[in-house]
C-alpha positions in Angstrom: 99.5 106.0 103.8 97.1 108.9 103.8 93.9 108.7 105.9 90.7 107.9 104.1 89.5 111.5 104.7 92.7 113.0 103.3 92.5 110.6 100.3 89.0 111.6 99.5 89.9 115.3 99.8 92.8 115.0 97.3 91.4 112.4 94.9 89.7 114.9 92.6 91.8 116.6 89.9 91.2 119.9 88.2 88.3 119.7 85.7 89.1 119.3 82.0 91.9 117.0 83.0 93.1 114.8 80.4 93.4 116.0 76.9 93.7 119.7 76.0 96.5 120.2 73.5 97.8 123.7 73.0 100.6 124.1 70.4 102.6 126.9 72.3 103.0 124.7 75.4 106.0 123.0 73.6 107.7 126.4 73.5 107.7 126.7 77.3 104.9 129.4 77.6 102.9 128.5 80.7 99.2 128.9 80.8 98.1 131.4 83.3 95.5 129.0 84.7 97.9 126.0 84.9 96.8 123.7 87.8 100.4 122.8 88.5 103.1 124.2 90.8 106.8 124.5 90.1 106.1 125.2 86.4 109.2 125.5 84.2 109.1 128.6 82.0 111.5 129.8 79.3 114.1 127.1 79.5 114.6 123.4 79.1 113.3 121.0 81.8 116.1 119.5 83.9 115.5 115.8 84.0 117.0 112.9 86.0 116.5 109.3 84.9 116.2 106.3 87.2 116.6 103.1 85.3 118.6 103.3 82.0 118.0 99.9 80.2 115.0 98.8 78.2 112.1 101.2 78.8 114.3 103.4 80.8 116.5 104.0 77.8 113.6 104.8 75.6 112.1 107.1 78.2 115.4 108.9 78.4 115.4 109.4 74.7 111.8 110.6 74.9 113.0 113.6 76.9 116.5 114.0 75.5 115.7 117.4 73.9 115.5 118.7 77.5 118.4 119.0 79.8 119.6 115.6 81.3 121.3 116.3 84.6 121.4 112.9 86.4 121.6 109.3 85.4 120.9 106.4 87.8 121.0 102.6 87.5 121.8 99.9 90.0 123.7 98.1 87.2 126.2 100.3 85.4 126.3 97.7 82.5 122.7 98.5 81.8 123.5 102.2 81.9 126.5 102.0 79.6 124.8 103.3 76.4 123.2 106.2 78.3 126.6 107.0 79.9 128.2 107.1 76.4 125.6 109.4 75.0 125.7 111.8 78.0 129.3 111.6 79.1 129.3 114.7 81.3 126.2 113.9 83.3 126.7 112.6 86.9 126.2 108.9 87.3 124.6 107.1 90.3 123.6 103.7 91.5 121.4 104.9 94.4 118.5 107.2 93.5 118.5 108.6 97.1 122.0 109.8 96.7 121.2 111.4 93.3 118.2 113.2 94.7 120.2 114.4 97.7 123.2 115.7 95.7 121.3 117.3 92.9 118.6 118.8 95.2 117.1 121.8 93.5 119.2 121.3 90.4 116.5 119.1 88.7 112.9 119.6 88.0 111.6 116.1 87.0 112.5 112.4 86.8 111.7 109.4 84.6 111.5 106.1 86.5 111.7 102.7 84.8 112.6 100.0 87.3 111.1 96.7 88.4 107.6 97.2 89.7 108.5 96.9 93.4 110.6 100.0 93.3 108.2 102.3 91.5 106.5 103.6 94.7 109.5 104.5 97.0 111.3 106.3 94.2 108.2 108.2 92.9 107.1 109.1 96.4 110.5 110.5 97.3 110.5 112.6 94.1 107.0 113.9 94.8 107.9 114.9 98.4 110.7 117.0 96.9 108.2 118.7 94.5 109.5 116.9 91.3 107.4 116.1 88.3 107.4 112.3 87.5 107.1 110.1 84.4 106.7 106.5 85.8 106.5 103.4 83.8 103.5 101.1 84.0 102.1 99.6 86.1 102.1 102.6 88.4 102.8 100.6 91.5 103.3 97.1 93.0 100.2 97.3 95.2 96.8 99.0 95.4 97.7 100.8 98.6 100.8 102.3 96.8 98.7 103.4 93.8 96.2 105.2 96.2 99.1 106.8 98.1 100.7 108.2 94.9 97.3 109.4 93.7 96.8 111.4 96.8 100.4 112.7 97.0 100.5 113.8 93.4 97.2 115.7 93.7 98.4 117.4 96.9 101.8 118.3 95.6 100.5 119.7 92.3 103.2 118.0 90.3 102.9 116.9 86.6 102.6 113.1 86.4 102.4 110.6 83.6 102.3 106.8 83.6 104.2 105.1 80.8 101.2 103.3 79.1 102.0 105.1 75.8 98.9 103.9 74.0 96.8 106.4 76.0 98.3 109.1 73.7 97.2 107.2 70.6 94.6 108.3 68.1 93.0 104.9 68.4 92.3 105.2 72.1 90.3 108.4 71.4 88.5 106.8 68.5 87.3 104.0 70.7 85.9 106.3 73.3 84.2 108.5 70.7 82.6 105.6 68.9 81.3 104.1 72.1 80.0 107.4 73.4 78.3 108.1 70.1 76.4 104.8 70.4 78.0 103.3 67.3 77.7 99.8 68.8 74.8 100.5 71.2 74.9 99.7 74.9 78.1 97.9 75.9 77.7 95.0 78.3 80.7 92.8 77.5 84.4 93.3 77.0 87.0 90.6 76.2 90.7 91.2 76.6 93.6 88.8 76.1 97.4 88.7 75.9 100.1 86.1 75.1 102.0 87.2 78.3 103.8 85.8 80.2 106.7 85.4 77.8 109.1 85.1 80.8 109.3 82.2 83.3 106.3 81.9 85.7 104.9 79.0 87.7 108.5 78.1 88.8 110.3 77.6 92.0 113.0 79.9 93.5 116.3 78.1 93.7 117.5 79.0 97.2 120.6 76.9 97.0 122.4 78.9 94.3 126.0 79.9 94.8 126.0 82.4 91.9 127.4 85.8 92.5 125.9 89.0 91.0 128.0 90.6 88.2 130.5 93.2 89.4 128.5 96.0 87.7 125.3 95.2 89.7 124.6 96.3 93.2 122.2 93.5 94.3 121.2 95.1 97.5 120.0 98.2 95.7 118.2 96.1 93.1 116.3 94.3 95.8 115.5 97.6 97.4 112.4 97.4 99.6 111.8 93.7 98.7 112.7 90.9 101.1 116.3 89.8 101.0 117.1 86.7 98.9 120.3 85.4 97.5 121.2 86.5 94.0 119.5 84.4 91.3 121.0 84.3 87.8 118.7 85.3 84.9 116.3 87.2 87.2 117.8 90.5 86.1 117.1 92.4 83.8 113.8 90.9 82.6 112.6 87.7 84.2 111.7 89.4 87.5 108.2 90.2 86.1 106.8 86.8 87.0 108.0 86.9 90.6 105.6 88.5 93.1 108.3 90.1 95.2 109.3 92.3 92.3 106.7 92.1 89.5 103.0 92.0 88.8 102.9 89.3 86.2 101.1 89.3 82.9 98.3 91.7 84.0 100.9 94.1 85.4 102.9 94.1 82.2 100.1 94.4 79.7 96.9 95.3 81.5 97.7 99.1 81.6 97.9 98.9 77.8 95.1 96.6 76.8 92.6 97.7 79.4 93.3 101.4 79.0 90.8 102.2 76.2 87.8 100.3 77.6 88.6 101.6 81.1 88.6 105.2 79.9 85.6 104.9 77.6 83.4 102.8 79.9 84.4 104.2 83.4 85.6 100.9 84.7 86.3 101.9 88.3 84.5 101.9 91.6 82.8 98.9 93.2 83.1 95.6 91.3 83.4 91.8 91.7 86.5 90.1 90.5 86.7 86.3 90.1 89.6 84.1 89.0 87.7 81.6 86.8 90.9 79.6 85.9 94.4 79.7 87.3 97.1 77.5 85.6 99.6 77.0 88.4 101.3 79.8 90.3 102.3 80.1 94.0 103.1 82.6 96.7 106.4 83.2 94.9 105.4 83.4 91.2 102.5 84.0 88.9 100.6 81.3 87.0 101.3 80.1 83.5 97.9 81.3 82.5 94.6 82.6 83.9 91.1 83.7 83.2 89.7 86.6 85.4 86.2 88.0 85.2 85.3 91.5 86.3 81.6 92.4 87.0 80.7 96.0 87.1 77.3 97.5 88.2 75.6 100.3 86.4 77.8 103.4 86.3 75.5 106.4 85.8 73.9 105.9 82.4 76.1 103.0 81.6 74.6 99.5 82.0 76.1 96.7 84.0 79.2 95.2 82.3 81.3 92.0 82.4 85.0 92.1 81.4 86.9 88.9 80.9 90.7 88.8 80.9 92.8 85.9 79.4 96.5 85.5 79.8 99.2 83.0 78.9 98.0 79.5 78.3 94.3 80.5 78.5 92.8 81.9 75.3 89.4 83.2 74.4 87.2 81.6 71.7 87.6 82.8 68.2 85.6 86.0 67.5 82.6 84.9 65.4 82.6 88.2 63.5 86.1 87.8 62.1 86.3 87.1 58.4 87.4 83.5 57.6 90.9 84.6 56.5 91.5 86.7 59.7 93.6 85.2 62.5 93.1 85.9 66.1 95.9 88.2 67.2 98.2 87.3 70.1 96.6 90.1 72.1 93.6 92.4 71.7 90.4 93.9 72.9 86.8 93.2 71.8 84.0 95.6 73.0 80.6 94.1 72.4 77.4 96.2 72.4 73.8 95.3 71.6 74.2 96.8 68.1 77.7 95.7 67.1 81.4 95.2 68.1 84.6 97.2 68.2 87.8 95.2 67.8 91.3 96.4 68.6 93.8 93.7 67.4 96.9 95.3 69.0 98.3 95.9 72.4 98.1 99.7 72.3 94.8 100.4 70.6 96.5 101.9 67.5 93.7 100.9 65.1 90.3 100.0 66.4 87.7 98.8 63.8 84.2 97.5 63.5 83.5 93.9 62.8 82.7 92.3 60.4 85.4 94.1 58.3 82.9 95.1 55.7 81.2 97.4 58.2 84.1 99.8 58.0 83.4 100.5 54.3 80.1 102.3 55.0 80.9 103.6 58.4 80.1 107.2 58.9 82.4 108.2 61.7 81.1 110.4 64.5 82.8 113.8 65.1 86.1 113.9 66.9 85.4 115.1 70.4 88.7 114.6 72.3 91.7 116.7 71.4 94.7 114.7 70.2 98.1 114.5 71.8 100.7 116.1 69.5 102.5 113.4 67.6 100.8 110.9 69.9 103.9 111.3 72.1 103.3 110.8 75.9 106.8 112.1 76.7 106.2 115.4 75.0 102.7 115.6 76.6 104.4 115.3 80.0 107.1 117.9 79.2 104.3 120.2 77.9 102.5 119.9 81.2 105.7 120.8 83.1 105.9 124.0 81.0 102.4 125.0 82.0 100.4 123.2 79.5 97.5 120.7 79.7 97.3 117.9 82.2 98.7 114.7 80.7 96.2 112.1 79.8 97.6 109.3 81.9 98.2 111.5 84.9 98.0 109.6 88.2 95.2 111.3 90.1 92.7 111.4 87.2 93.5 108.2 85.4 96.6 106.0 86.0 96.0 105.2 89.7 92.5 103.7 89.1 93.7 101.9 86.0 96.5 100.3 87.9 94.1 99.4 90.7 91.9 97.6 88.2 94.9 95.6 87.0 96.1 94.7 90.5 92.6 93.5 91.5 93.0 90.8 88.9 96.2 89.6 90.6 94.5 89.8 94.0 91.8 87.4 92.9 94.1 84.9 91.2 96.5 84.9 94.1 93.8 84.4 96.8 91.8 82.2 94.6 88.6 83.8 96.1 86.1 86.2 94.6 86.8 89.8 95.5 84.0 92.1 96.3 85.8 95.4 96.0 84.8 98.3 98.2 86.2 101.2 96.3 85.6 103.9 98.9 87.2 101.8 101.6 89.9 100.3 99.4 89.3 96.9 100.8 88.1 93.5 99.7 84.9 93.1 101.7 85.0 90.1 104.1 88.5 89.1 103.1 90.9 90.5 105.7 93.6 88.2 104.3 93.7 90.4 101.2 95.1 93.3 103.3 98.7 91.9 103.2 98.6 92.1 99.4 96.9 95.5 99.2 99.4 97.2 101.6 102.8 95.6 102.0 105.7 96.1 104.4 109.1 97.3 103.2 112.7 96.2 103.9 115.2 98.9 104.9 118.1 98.9 102.5 
């Protein structure tokens, strides 16, 4: 981990960070003032992929117009479709071997693995000067998020977190409406999700005699996590609810649902985080449901604000401004000001609106201030940055690290079942030394 002094020196990113869209960047013409090193010019970007199933497969397709030079998955059954589509590309189970063998023959890597392996893979790539597209949440712990933030800024590589909603039109609209004072001063945000939709609040069956499938290297899948015997049905999806590997409902959906209010309302810095309700859970697994409250002080001209997060079995009350025939969605965001509300009824802020619905009919929209991402595509935005274009919106130093930190503070509060007084500068929960083991973890050699 970097020292606090080194972290503070590298935490600021080049001004004008997130959103400038220049058409010629997609043609590989680097800007002369690009803030990045190792810019690719005049050719396709050479990309490796770590994790080939689920989001890994979609991330691979997001950059498939570039040159795919390496494919890696600990389970070759999960990689089968990618292997068929790219039959001449080298295949690996161990990312370390791929990085070693390919060396300077690749420029960038996509990473879509269980949460506990995000940090070691991404850090190794950054240390080699590679650009990285890393699925959300950025990391498994707050300490890791801060370390990647500092490392990416120091290395000058192009980074993007895979919370694709940040590239949406709706995310920009929400910020523009809030900043234009459409709903007045915002003091309350409510966010909810139906996750978990995988098993949580369960026991780990240590007495299983099951063996992993022949296609899976179980030791590599465990990676830096503590060793446990193979458990059927944990791979490839149900690991999300187990603390050794995943970050629960907030880790899965918080980087999507909290993204627009986080960006528009500067929800970072010192705060108090309290788990108001926790439905089960243990040191092994997340709860079936929870309610977590975030309390933010004034942030410059922005007034104090309370954000309440609901997950799983815990649901918010029905929004009073909804029309009688409107149903509460399974997940969404409500931003309440002293002059109105903005409602986003989806996970990715595709279509924010004012409530009641009739207010949209006479709504004079404020000017568009923030440039849009071409095609709303976060993969192309990342590739454009590698070719010398603008800094991607969900880059780590400027955005994704602090957004992930906000998410993981929720888990810190519900796991400790104690209010967290977060000291942002120190990266510590004030007066709670027991939180340190969850903020910065140890790693298994594998």
